[in-house]
Structures are given as C-alpha cells and as structure tokens.
C-alpha positions as CSV (number, residue, x, y, z in Angstrom):
1,X,-33.5,-40.7,27.0
2,X,-32.3,-42.0,23.7
3,X,-29.7,-40.1,21.9
4,X,-29.9,-38.9,18.3
5,X,-27.7,-41.8,17.1
6,X,-30.1,-44.3,18.7
7,X,-33.1,-42.7,17.1
8,X,-31.4,-42.5,13.7
9,X,-30.4,-46.1,13.9
10,X,-33.8,-47.4,15.2
11,X,-35.9,-45.5,12.6
12,X,-33.5,-46.0,9.6
13,X,-35.8,-47.1,6.8
14,X,-38.9,-45.3,8.1
15,X,-40.4,-42.6,6.0
16,X,-39.4,-39.2,7.3
17,X,-42.9,-37.8,7.6
18,X,-43.9,-40.7,9.7
19,X,-40.9,-41.0,12.1
20,X,-41.0,-37.2,12.9
21,X,-44.1,-37.9,15.0
22,X,-42.1,-40.1,17.4
23,X,-39.5,-39.2,20.0
24,X,-37.5,-42.2,21.2
25,X,-37.2,-42.6,25.0
26,X,-35.5,-45.8,26.3
27,X,-34.8,-49.3,25.3
28,X,-37.2,-51.9,26.7
29,X,-35.9,-55.2,25.4
30,X,-34.4,-57.2,22.7
31,X,-35.0,-60.6,21.3
32,X,-33.7,-62.9,18.5
33,X,-35.6,-61.0,15.8
34,X,-36.2,-57.5,17.1
35,X,-36.1,-54.8,19.7
36,X,-38.6,-52.7,21.6
37,X,-38.3,-49.1,22.6
38,X,-40.6,-46.7,24.5
39,X,-41.4,-43.5,22.6
40,X,-43.5,-40.4,22.8
41,X,-46.0,-39.9,20.1
42,X,-46.8,-36.3,19.2
43,X,-50.5,-35.9,18.9
44,X,-52.1,-33.2,16.8
45,X,-53.0,-30.0,18.7
46,X,-56.6,-29.6,19.8
47,X,-58.9,-27.7,17.6
48,X,-59.0,-24.0,18.5
49,X,-62.5,-22.6,18.4
50,X,-61.7,-18.9,19.0
51,X,-59.5,-16.7,16.8
52,X,-58.3,-14.5,19.7
53,X,-55.8,-17.0,20.9
54,X,-52.3,-15.5,20.8
55,X,-50.2,-18.6,21.3
56,X,-50.3,-22.0,19.7
57,X,-51.6,-24.7,22.1
58,X,-48.9,-27.0,23.6
59,X,-48.1,-30.2,21.7
60,X,-49.7,-33.2,23.4
61,X,-47.8,-36.4,23.7
62,X,-48.6,-40.0,24.4
63,X,-46.3,-42.8,25.5
64,X,-46.2,-45.9,23.2
65,X,-44.0,-48.9,22.6
66,X,-42.5,-49.6,19.2
67,X,-41.4,-53.0,18.2
68,X,-38.8,-53.1,15.4
69,X,-38.6,-56.5,13.7
70,X,-35.3,-57.0,11.9
71,X,-35.0,-58.8,8.6
72,X,-38.6,-59.9,8.7
73,X,-38.4,-61.6,5.3
74,X,-35.3,-63.7,6.0
75,X,-37.4,-66.8,6.4
76,X,-40.8,-67.7,5.0
77,X,-42.0,-69.1,8.3
78,X,-41.0,-66.0,10.3
79,X,-42.6,-63.7,7.6
80,X,-45.8,-65.7,7.8
81,X,-45.8,-65.4,11.6
82,X,-45.5,-61.6,11.4
83,X,-48.3,-61.4,8.8
84,X,-50.4,-63.7,10.9
85,X,-50.2,-61.4,14.0
86,X,-50.9,-58.3,11.9
87,X,-53.9,-59.9,10.3
88,X,-55.4,-61.4,13.5
89,X,-55.0,-58.2,15.6
90,X,-56.4,-56.0,12.9
91,X,-59.6,-58.1,13.1
92,X,-59.9,-58.2,16.9
93,X,-61.3,-55.5,19.3
94,X,-61.3,-56.3,23.0
95,X,-60.1,-54.5,26.1
96,X,-58.1,-57.4,27.2
97,X,-56.4,-58.2,23.9
98,X,-53.5,-56.0,22.7
99,X,-54.2,-53.8,19.7
100,X,-51.8,-52.4,17.1
101,X,-51.8,-48.7,17.0
102,X,-49.8,-48.3,13.7
103,X,-47.4,-50.0,11.4
104,X,-44.9,-47.4,10.2
105,X,-44.5,-46.9,6.5
106,X,-41.0,-47.7,5.1
107,X,-39.2,-45.6,2.6
108,X,-39.5,-48.3,0.0
109,X,-42.5,-50.6,-0.2
110,X,-40.7,-52.8,-2.7
111,X,-37.5,-53.5,-0.8
112,X,-38.0,-52.9,2.9
113,X,-36.7,-55.6,5.2
114,X,-37.5,-54.2,8.7
115,X,-40.9,-53.6,10.2
116,X,-42.0,-51.1,12.9
117,X,-45.2,-52.0,14.8
118,X,-46.6,-49.5,17.3
119,X,-48.5,-50.6,20.4
120,X,-49.8,-48.8,23.5
121,X,-47.4,-48.8,26.4
122,X,-47.9,-51.2,29.3
123,X,-45.9,-51.3,32.5
124,X,-44.9,-55.0,32.8
125,X,-45.8,-58.6,32.0
126,X,-46.7,-61.4,34.4
127,X,-43.4,-63.1,34.0
128,X,-41.6,-60.0,35.5
129,X,-44.2,-59.6,38.2
130,X,-43.9,-63.3,39.3
131,X,-40.1,-63.0,39.3
132,X,-40.2,-59.9,41.6
133,X,-40.4,-60.1,45.4
134,X,-43.8,-58.5,45.4
135,X,-46.8,-60.4,46.8
136,X,-50.4,-60.0,45.7
137,X,-53.8,-60.7,47.2
138,X,-56.6,-63.0,46.3
139,X,-58.6,-60.1,44.8
140,X,-55.6,-59.4,42.6
141,X,-55.5,-62.9,41.4
142,X,-59.3,-62.9,40.8
143,X,-59.2,-59.8,38.7
144,X,-56.1,-60.7,36.7
145,X,-57.4,-64.1,35.9
146,X,-61.0,-63.1,35.2
147,X,-59.7,-60.6,32.6
148,X,-57.5,-63.4,31.0
149,X,-60.6,-65.6,30.8
150,X,-62.6,-62.8,29.3
151,X,-59.9,-62.4,26.6
152,X,-60.0,-66.2,25.9
153,X,-63.8,-66.2,25.7
154,X,-63.6,-63.4,23.1
155,X,-60.8,-65.0,21.1
156,X,-62.5,-68.4,21.0
157,X,-65.8,-66.8,19.9
158,X,-63.8,-65.3,17.0
159,X,-62.4,-68.8,16.2
160,X,-58.9,-67.8,17.4
161,X,-56.7,-70.1,19.4
162,X,-53.8,-68.3,21.0
163,X,-51.6,-71.4,21.4
164,X,-48.8,-69.7,23.2
165,X,-50.3,-68.4,26.4
166,X,-47.6,-67.9,29.1
167,X,-46.8,-65.3,31.7
168,X,-44.6,-63.3,29.3
169,X,-47.5,-62.9,26.9
170,X,-49.9,-61.5,29.5
171,X,-49.3,-57.7,29.9
172,X,-50.3,-56.0,33.1
173,X,-50.7,-52.3,33.9
174,X,-50.3,-50.6,37.3
175,X,-54.0,-50.5,37.6
176,X,-54.3,-54.3,37.0
177,X,-55.6,-54.1,33.4
178,X,-54.7,-57.2,31.4
179,X,-53.7,-57.4,27.8
180,X,-53.0,-60.7,26.0
181,X,-50.3,-60.3,23.4
182,X,-48.1,-62.2,20.9
183,X,-50.3,-63.8,18.3
184,X,-47.6,-65.0,16.0
185,X,-48.3,-68.7,16.9
186,X,-52.1,-68.3,17.0
187,X,-54.4,-70.0,14.6
188,X,-57.8,-69.0,13.1
189,X,-59.9,-72.1,12.9
190,X,-62.3,-72.3,9.9
191,X,-66.0,-73.1,10.5
192,X,-65.8,-76.8,9.5
193,X,-62.9,-77.5,12.0
194,X,-64.6,-75.4,14.6
195,X,-67.8,-77.4,14.4
196,X,-65.7,-80.6,14.6
197,X,-64.0,-79.5,17.8
198,X,-67.4,-78.4,19.3
199,X,-68.5,-82.0,18.8
200,X,-65.2,-83.3,20.2
201,X,-65.6,-81.2,23.4
202,X,-69.3,-82.0,23.7
203,X,-71.7,-79.2,24.5
204,X,-71.8,-77.1,26.5
205,X,-68.0,-77.3,26.8
206,X,-67.2,-74.4,24.5
207,X,-69.9,-72.3,26.2
208,X,-70.2,-70.1,23.1
209,X,-73.4,-69.0,21.4
210,X,-73.7,-67.1,18.2
211,X,-76.4,-66.7,15.6
212,X,-76.5,-69.3,12.8
213,X,-76.5,-66.6,10.2
214,X,-73.1,-65.4,11.3
215,X,-71.7,-69.0,11.4
216,X,-73.0,-69.8,7.9
217,X,-71.2,-66.8,6.4
218,X,-67.7,-68.2,7.2
219,X,-65.5,-69.9,4.6
220,X,-65.1,-73.6,5.0
221,X,-61.6,-74.8,4.3
222,X,-60.4,-77.9,6.2
223,X,-56.7,-78.1,7.2
224,X,-54.6,-79.9,9.7
225,X,-53.6,-77.7,12.6
226,X,-49.9,-77.8,13.5
227,X,-48.6,-78.8,16.9
228,X,-45.7,-76.4,17.5
229,X,-46.0,-74.2,20.5
230,X,-42.9,-72.4,21.7
231,X,-42.9,-72.8,25.4
232,X,-43.2,-76.4,26.4
233,X,-43.9,-75.6,30.1
234,X,-47.3,-74.3,29.3
235,X,-48.1,-76.8,26.5
236,X,-51.1,-79.0,26.8
237,X,-50.6,-82.8,26.8
238,X,-52.6,-83.3,23.6
239,X,-50.0,-81.2,21.7
240,X,-47.2,-83.6,22.9
241,X,-49.4,-86.5,21.8
242,X,-49.8,-85.0,18.3
243,X,-53.6,-84.8,18.7
244,X,-55.8,-82.4,16.9
245,X,-56.3,-79.7,19.4
246,X,-59.2,-77.5,20.6
247,X,-59.8,-74.5,22.7
248,X,-58.8,-76.7,25.7
249,X,-55.1,-76.1,24.9
250,X,-55.5,-72.4,26.0
251,X,-57.3,-73.5,29.2
252,X,-54.4,-75.8,30.1
253,X,-51.9,-72.9,29.6
254,X,-54.2,-70.6,31.6
255,X,-54.2,-73.1,34.5
256,X,-50.4,-73.2,34.5
257,X,-50.3,-69.4,34.8
258,X,-53.0,-69.4,37.5
259,X,-50.9,-71.8,39.6
260,X,-47.9,-69.4,39.4
261,X,-50.0,-66.5,40.5
262,X,-51.3,-68.4,43.5
263,X,-47.7,-68.8,44.6
264,X,-47.5,-65.0,44.9
265,X,-50.0,-65.0,47.7
266,X,-48.4,-64.2,51.1
267,X,-50.0,-67.4,52.5
268,X,-47.9,-69.4,50.0
269,X,-44.7,-68.2,51.7
270,X,-42.7,-68.6,48.5
271,X,-39.7,-66.5,47.6
272,X,-39.4,-65.3,44.0
273,X,-36.9,-68.1,43.3
274,X,-39.5,-70.7,44.5
275,X,-42.3,-69.5,42.3
276,X,-41.5,-72.1,39.7
277,X,-43.4,-73.1,36.6
278,X,-45.8,-76.0,37.3
279,X,-44.4,-78.3,34.7
280,X,-40.7,-77.3,34.0
281,X,-39.9,-80.1,31.5
282,X,-36.5,-80.3,29.7
283,X,-37.6,-82.0,26.5
284,X,-40.8,-82.7,24.7
285,X,-40.8,-85.4,22.0
286,X,-41.6,-85.0,19.2
287,X,-41.4,-81.3,19.3
288,X,-37.9,-80.9,20.7
289,X,-35.0,-80.9,18.2
290,X,-32.8,-83.0,20.5
291,X,-35.4,-85.8,20.8
292,X,-34.6,-88.7,18.5
293,X,-35.9,-91.8,20.2
294,X,-39.6,-92.1,21.2
295,X,-38.7,-94.8,23.7
296,X,-36.0,-92.8,25.4
297,X,-37.1,-91.7,28.9
298,X,-35.9,-88.2,28.3
299,X,-37.8,-87.9,25.1
300,X,-41.1,-87.6,27.0
301,X,-39.8,-85.6,29.9
302,X,-42.5,-83.0,29.6
303,X,-45.2,-85.6,29.8
304,X,-43.5,-87.3,32.8
305,X,-43.3,-84.0,34.6
306,X,-47.0,-83.5,34.0
307,X,-47.9,-87.0,35.2
308,X,-45.9,-86.5,38.4
309,X,-48.3,-83.7,39.3
310,X,-51.7,-84.8,38.0
311,X,-51.0,-88.5,38.2
312,X,-50.7,-91.1,35.5
313,X,-53.9,-91.0,33.3
314,X,-56.2,-94.0,33.3
315,X,-57.6,-95.5,30.1
316,X,-59.3,-96.0,27.9
317,X,-57.2,-94.0,25.4
318,X,-59.4,-94.5,22.3
319,X,-59.5,-90.7,21.9
320,X,-55.7,-90.7,21.3
321,X,-55.3,-90.9,17.5
322,X,-51.7,-92.2,17.2
323,X,-51.2,-95.9,18.1
324,X,-47.6,-95.4,19.4
325,X,-48.9,-92.7,21.7
326,X,-51.6,-95.0,23.0
327,X,-49.1,-97.8,23.6
328,X,-46.8,-95.5,25.5
329,X,-49.7,-94.3,27.8
330,X,-50.7,-98.0,28.4
331,X,-47.1,-98.8,29.3
332,X,-46.7,-96.2,32.1
333,X,-46.4,-97.3,35.7
334,X,-49.2,-95.8,37.9
335,X,-48.1,-92.6,39.6
336,X,-50.6,-91.0,42.1
337,X,-51.5,-87.3,41.7
338,X,-50.0,-84.8,44.1
339,X,-52.4,-83.2,46.5
340,X,-53.3,-80.0,44.7
341,X,-53.2,-78.1,48.0
342,X,-49.4,-78.7,47.9
343,X,-49.1,-77.0,44.5
344,X,-50.4,-73.7,45.9
345,X,-50.1,-73.8,49.7
346,X,-52.4,-71.3,51.4
347,X,-54.6,-70.8,48.4
348,X,-58.4,-70.7,49.0
349,X,-60.2,-74.0,48.6
350,X,-62.1,-72.6,45.6
351,X,-58.9,-71.8,43.8
352,X,-57.6,-75.3,44.3
353,X,-60.9,-76.7,43.0
354,X,-60.7,-74.5,39.9
355,X,-57.1,-75.5,39.3
356,X,-57.9,-79.2,39.5
357,X,-60.9,-78.7,37.1
358,X,-58.6,-77.2,34.5
359,X,-55.6,-79.6,34.8
360,X,-57.5,-82.6,33.4
361,X,-55.5,-84.8,31.0
362,X,-58.3,-85.5,28.6
363,X,-59.3,-82.2,26.8
364,X,-63.0,-83.0,26.8
365,X,-63.0,-83.2,30.6
366,X,-61.1,-80.0,31.1
367,X,-63.0,-77.0,32.6
368,X,-64.0,-74.6,29.9
369,X,-63.6,-70.8,29.7
370,X,-67.2,-69.9,30.6
371,X,-67.3,-72.5,33.3
372,X,-64.1,-71.1,34.8
373,X,-65.5,-67.6,34.7
374,X,-68.6,-68.8,36.6
375,X,-66.6,-70.8,39.1
376,X,-67.0,-70.2,42.9
377,X,-63.5,-68.8,43.1
378,X,-64.7,-65.6,41.4
379,X,-67.7,-65.1,43.6
380,X,-67.8,-61.9,45.5
381,X,-65.9,-59.9,43.0
382,X,-67.1,-56.3,43.0
383,X,-66.5,-55.9,39.3
384,X,-66.3,-58.7,36.7
385,X,-64.7,-58.6,33.3
386,X,-67.0,-58.2,30.4
387,X,-68.1,-61.6,28.9
388,X,-68.1,-60.1,25.4
389,X,-68.2,-62.3,22.3
390,X,-67.0,-61.5,18.9
391,X,-69.7,-60.3,16.5
392,X,-68.5,-62.8,14.0
393,X,-65.7,-65.3,13.5
394,X,-62.6,-63.9,11.8
395,X,-62.0,-66.9,9.6
396,X,-61.1,-64.8,6.7
397,X,-58.2,-63.1,8.5
398,X,-55.6,-65.7,7.5
399,X,-57.2,-68.0,5.0
400,X,-55.5,-66.5,2.0
401,X,-52.0,-67.6,3.2
402,X,-52.5,-70.3,5.9
403,X,-54.0,-72.8,3.5
404,X,-51.6,-72.2,0.5
405,X,-47.8,-72.6,-0.1
406,X,-47.1,-68.9,-0.1
407,X,-43.7,-67.5,-0.9
408,X,-41.8,-64.6,0.7
409,X,-42.5,-62.1,-2.1
410,X,-46.2,-62.8,-1.7
411,X,-45.9,-62.3,2.1
412,X,-44.0,-59.0,1.6
413,X,-46.8,-57.8,-0.7
414,X,-49.5,-58.7,1.9
415,X,-47.6,-57.0,4.7
416,X,-47.2,-53.9,2.5
417,X,-51.0,-53.9,2.1
418,X,-51.4,-54.0,5.9
419,X,-49.1,-51.0,6.2
420,X,-51.2,-49.1,3.6
421,X,-54.3,-49.8,5.6
422,X,-52.8,-48.2,8.7
423,X,-51.6,-45.3,6.7
424,X,-55.1,-44.8,5.3
425,X,-56.6,-44.8,8.8
426,X,-53.9,-42.4,10.0
427,X,-54.7,-40.0,7.2
428,X,-58.5,-40.3,7.8
429,X,-58.1,-39.6,11.5
430,X,-55.6,-36.8,11.0
431,X,-53.4,-38.1,13.8
432,X,-50.0,-39.6,14.2
433,X,-51.3,-43.1,14.9
434,X,-53.5,-45.5,13.0
435,X,-57.2,-45.5,13.9
436,X,-57.2,-49.1,15.1
437,X,-55.9,-48.4,18.6
438,X,-58.1,-49.1,21.5
439,X,-61.1,-51.4,21.9
440,X,-64.8,-51.2,21.2
441,X,-65.8,-53.0,24.3
442,X,-66.7,-51.0,27.4
443,X,-66.6,-53.1,30.5
444,X,-63.3,-54.8,31.2
445,X,-61.1,-52.2,32.8
446,X,-59.6,-52.6,36.2
447,X,-59.7,-49.0,37.4
448,X,-62.5,-49.7,39.8
449,X,-62.3,-53.5,40.2
450,X,-62.4,-53.3,44.0
451,X,-60.7,-51.4,46.8
452,X,-58.1,-54.2,46.9
453,X,-57.4,-54.5,43.2
454,X,-57.3,-50.8,42.6
455,X,-54.2,-50.7,44.8
456,X,-52.3,-52.8,42.3
457,X,-50.7,-49.5,41.0
458,X,-48.7,-49.5,44.2
459,X,-48.1,-53.2,43.7
460,X,-46.5,-52.7,40.3
461,X,-44.6,-49.6,41.5
462,X,-43.2,-51.5,44.5
463,X,-42.0,-54.5,42.4
464,X,-38.2,-55.1,42.5
465,X,-36.0,-54.6,39.5
466,X,-37.0,-57.5,37.3
467,X,-34.2,-60.1,36.8
468,X,-34.2,-63.0,34.5
469,X,-34.1,-66.4,36.4
470,X,-32.4,-69.1,34.4
471,X,-34.5,-71.8,35.9
472,X,-37.7,-70.0,34.6
473,X,-36.5,-69.7,31.0
474,X,-35.9,-72.5,28.5
475,X,-32.3,-73.1,27.4
476,X,-31.5,-70.9,24.4
477,X,-34.6,-68.7,24.7
478,X,-33.9,-65.1,23.8
479,X,-34.1,-62.4,26.4
480,X,-37.3,-60.5,26.0
481,X,-36.9,-57.6,28.3
482,X,-34.4,-55.2,29.9
483,X,-33.6,-56.8,33.3
484,X,-32.7,-53.5,34.8
485,X,-36.0,-51.7,33.9
486,X,-37.8,-50.7,37.0
487,X,-41.6,-51.3,37.0
488,X,-43.6,-48.1,37.1
489,X,-47.3,-47.5,37.5
490,X,-48.8,-46.6,34.2
491,X,-50.3,-43.2,33.5
492,X,-53.6,-44.2,32.0
493,X,-55.9,-47.2,31.7
494,X,-54.9,-48.1,28.2
495,X,-51.2,-48.3,28.3
496,X,-49.6,-51.6,27.2
497,X,-46.2,-52.9,26.3
498,X,-45.2,-55.3,23.5
499,X,-43.1,-58.2,24.4
500,X,-39.5,-57.6,23.2
501,X,-38.5,-60.4,20.9
502,X,-40.1,-63.7,20.1
C-alpha cells in the first residue's frame, strides 16, 4: 500500500477535487518518461430508492492503473506522441483495444507539465508471460492471437496502423482477454494514402469492406509516412528498406509475437531463457543511431538476421523504391530459409503454415489480417473474437497536428482540450471516471472462450515473478515494469494495465 508521501508526490499538480477520488495502491513500473501506479477509484454510491434506509450505502471501489507522464512538454516530438495517443484512443471503441478512462485535470491548465492518464487495470503483458516459466496450450494461443487479429482488423478499418506491436504492448488478463496498448507511434492514414496502399497490396489483401459514403467523407491530405518504429526485433523489412509501408507491417509484427507464443507450448520444450525473439538484431540501418555506413555488414544486421530465418529474397526488386536498397538486395549471397518447423518445435502443422504465410518478405505477398483469422489454425475454436469493423475511419483524429509544423505551446493547448473533454464526460456521468471507458462491441471477451482457455486465470496466477531478461530487451531500453510484481488473476473481465514507460 502506498504511503501518504507517495500519494502526495504522485498526485502533485492534480486538482484536489479530482485526486480525492483515487487511493494509490502500489507501484507497477517506471520508464524513461513516466511511472505507473495501481489505484482504487471511489465510485459514487448507488441510488437509494427508499427513504427508510438508516445507513449510507458502502462506498464502491474499482481498481485502475494511472500512468503519470513527467515533463510531457519537454520535447515537441514527445508531446506530439502523447497527443497522438490521446486522440487516437478517444476515437476508438473495441474490446481488444485499450481505452482511456480519464485524464486527470491539473491545477493549472496554462502551466502544467505532468499528465495523468487513467486506464483500466490488467494483470500482465505478453512479455512478462513469455518470460515466465509458465506454459500454455494451443487453445490459449488460438484465443490470444485471434483477439489480437480482431484488434488489428478493427484498427485497420479505422485507418490506424499501430506500428509498434510487440509483446510488451499486448496486455493480457487472467481470463485471457487481450488489449492492444501504446499508440504513441501509431499513424492515422488519410483516405488518399489508404486507397494507394489498397492498390499496392492488391485486393482482397486488406480484406476490409465499408460503404463508399463513409469513405468519401474523410479528409484527403497526402503525406509521407515516417519509418521509425521503436523495437527493431518486430520491425518489418520494408521499414528497414525505407519503403512506404502498409497494414502489412502490423502483420509482420504479429507473426513475430505468434512465433514466441508457440515456444510456450509444452511440446516446444523451451525454458524461459530459450523463448527468444525471432529476429533479435543488434542494429538496423538507417534507423539505428550508431549506423553510419550503409556498406558496413553490421549496419544491416537486422535484415541479415531476418534473411537467416526466411532465406535471402529472390528478385525482381522493382517494388523497392530506393536504388541503393535494390543494389544491396541484389548483392546478397543466397541463404536458404530455415525449416519453419525448427522455429517452433512441436507446434501444429497449421500453426507453422500460418507463420510461414505471414513472414513473407514482400508485403503484398504477406498473409492479411482477415485471411489469418480464417486460417485453418483457428478452426475448431469454441468462441471466436468479434470481426468488428470501425463505423468510419478516424482520419480526422490527428490531421490537425500531423500534417503541420506544430509547436509545443500549440500541443499543450490541444492536450488541455483533451483533458476538458474527459472532465465534461465525468461531470455528465456523475462519476469519478470519464465516460469513455469500456467498449461498444459485444463479442470479444474471453470469459467463455473454451474450457481450456477459461483456465488461463490459473495460468496467469501460476506465472513466476516476472524478471527482465537482458537478451530480450534492446540495449538502453527503459524498464517498463516492476520485476518483482507477482502476476495475479484479474477480478473482472475489463481490467487492463498500461505499459509503464515508453
């Protein structure tokens, strides 16, 4: 339990009438730019219908996670990243996508520097689960991955590319409910660029259908998408080659996570220390700061690691836009692909086939989200995640700052407006949390997935104390969780935890 000094320090700068609704519990994690604490939210008492009640009803409480971001306006890039996540998540509603419960109002809207974002509490993330000594079954893998795909299907239908999908950004409850989190590096693609990538992937690659009236209502502003994604191990080859990217980048990242989950099967006979990332490269020209020479063997280490697994790609490479990249690919000595059965020993043949379909070098040949959801690996599931699409793209969510040279004071004003929106929802609902918590979709919960997957509560409860493994984290990456926090089964089907730090 947090002491009074912890609570005073953590909530310093929050309006008194807002912070009094929260009781700080324990520290969950810290990162380069923030910290995360568990807290109890005091809910308003139920409405009493009879006047003959002698005592006040007991105060109800709900467990939440609060992420405090320190000095969020110190750098324009970081401030935009915070605003981007606030905007995107305010526009999204899906059971398998994390939602913001509230953004706490500061004492001064004109000069605040810290930000407090409230999320529902979730037990753990996939990185911690994979690092534990726990094993899982094929039905567990099916249900976890089907929910991840459902989230991607929804995100892509809303024109959102996650761009930083990795185990630490996939939250998992004790009842196997999945929440995708951390949208600071995501991008909302405008309609013109979206149609261009649909042509690039060739129908029916995207597998998305929406009425033309919804499509025509979106703003059309063309811009070049950037190529920076934080964790290189899950980064698609086209990002390394400085290509314009598509929804296929998220499928590559998903495939990397899928491979790690398959190593948790008892049949794989892998200890936690042997559940390595599929492509643990050390550098990634031109995205790594230490890479100076394109011709240096180390400069393309991430690509070389990938090719050692999937084999050296065969031409033609006309789809690669940059001539120096095409020349490099042509210069490579042929390397055969590893048998995919060796990547996930003991995995079902259908799982190996799906993994191979997703780990295709050329984006247009990569298995799509909908095709993956309909793959034979998922046959026989007693309950499937909802294949819900967004009602409309959320192109307007970030267009007012992504396409312009916005300054920090302008970002501060926009974030202050976001805070006001949550305050208005909180006031309208008459509760201690903004009205945007939860999801509108109905079907993607794991409480009754199957007799096997419903037992994942005991799976999470039995997981060892999570410890950070240096060989699973990039050099210099900030810690994003308390290594001594024991995994516990969650208390309800909507608890989730925000990743601590960036």
